C-alpha positions in Angstrom: -10.7 -33.3 -18.2 -9.6 -31.8 -14.9 -7.8 -34.1 -12.5 -7.4 -33.3 -8.8 -4.3 -34.7 -7.1 -3.7 -34.5 -3.3 -0.5 -34.8 -1.3 -1.0 -38.0 0.7 2.5 -38.5 2.1 5.8 -36.7 2.3 9.1 -38.6 2.8 12.1 -36.9 4.1 15.4 -38.6 3.5 17.0 -39.2 6.9 20.8 -39.6 6.3 22.5 -40.4 9.6 25.9 -39.7 8.2 25.1 -36.2 7.1 26.7 -33.5 9.3 24.2 -31.7 11.6 24.6 -28.3 9.8 23.6 -30.0 6.5 20.6 -31.6 8.2 19.5 -28.2 9.2 19.7 -27.0 5.7 17.6 -29.9 4.4 15.0 -29.3 7.1 14.9 -25.6 6.4 14.6 -26.2 2.6 11.8 -28.7 3.2 9.9 -26.2 5.4 10.0 -23.4 2.7 8.9 -25.8 0.0 11.9 -26.3 -2.2 11.7 -30.1 -1.6 15.4 -30.7 -1.0 15.6 -34.2 0.4 11.9 -34.8 0.1 9.7 -36.9 -2.1 6.0 -36.0 -2.3 3.5 -38.8 -2.9 0.3 -37.5 -4.6 -2.9 -39.5 -5.3 -5.6 -38.7 -7.8 -8.7 -38.1 -5.8 -11.2 -36.8 -8.4 -11.8 -35.9 -12.0 -14.2 -33.4 -13.5 -15.2 -33.1 -17.2 -14.9 -29.7 -18.9 -18.6 -29.1 -18.6 -18.6 -29.7 -14.8 -15.5 -27.5 -14.4 -16.9 -24.6 -16.4 -20.1 -24.5 -14.3 -17.9 -23.9 -11.3 -16.2 -21.0 -13.1 -19.5 -19.4 -13.8 -19.1 -17.7 -10.4 -19.2 -13.9 -10.4 -16.2 -13.9 -8.0 -13.0 -12.7 -9.6 -10.8 -14.8 -7.3 -12.6 -18.0 -8.4 -12.2 -17.1 -12.0 -8.5 -16.2 -11.6 -7.4 -19.1 -9.4 -9.4 -21.9 -11.0 -9.6 -20.4 -14.5 -5.8 -20.4 -14.8 -6.0 -24.2 -15.4 -6.9 -23.3 -19.0 -3.8 -21.2 -19.4 -1.2 -23.2 -17.4 -2.7 -26.7 -17.4 -1.7 -27.1 -13.8 -2.7 -25.1 -10.7 -1.6 -25.6 -7.1 -4.0 -24.9 -4.3 -2.8 -24.5 -0.7 -4.9 -24.4 2.4 -5.0 -20.6 2.4 -6.4 -20.7 -1.2 -8.9 -23.4 -0.3 -10.2 -21.4 2.6 -11.1 -18.5 0.3 -12.4 -20.6 -2.6 -14.7 -23.0 -0.7 -17.0 -20.2 0.5 -17.3 -18.8 -3.0 -18.2 -22.1 -4.8 -21.6 -23.8 -5.2 -22.1 -27.1 -3.3 -20.1 -29.7 -5.1 -17.6 -32.6 -4.7 -14.8 -30.1 -5.4 -16.0 -27.7 -2.7 -16.0 -30.7 -0.3 -12.4 -31.5 -1.3 -11.4 -27.9 -0.6 -13.2 -28.0 2.8 -11.0 -30.9 3.9 -7.7 -29.3 2.9 -6.2 -28.4 6.2 -2.5 -29.1 5.4 -0.5 -30.0 2.3 -1.8 -29.1 -1.1 -3.8 -30.2 -4.0 -2.8 -29.9 -7.7 -5.3 -29.5 -10.5 -4.1 -30.9 -13.9 -5.8 -30.4 -17.2 -5.4 -33.3 -19.6 
């Protein structure tokens, strides 16, 4: 079973007592993705059984096989908008392709259970 989780909200801890120089570090760290001072809220937006998922991997495209096929190796794959832009044009019409088409910011995480 493949679960699709999407970033729905990001909370940045606003500590008014923190000196300005440290606030800048928190902001910079958040921007580069290390999550210092942030909490990400993810929501499960879809599930695919193994048969459905493997049909998508039948693509002849090497990038599709690499990016989506790694779920079987690592059990978790992160997809950013740049990845989605490449993947969506290489996949057959499906709910997953629709999800990728709507990913303009944030990320989705694929989890294999």
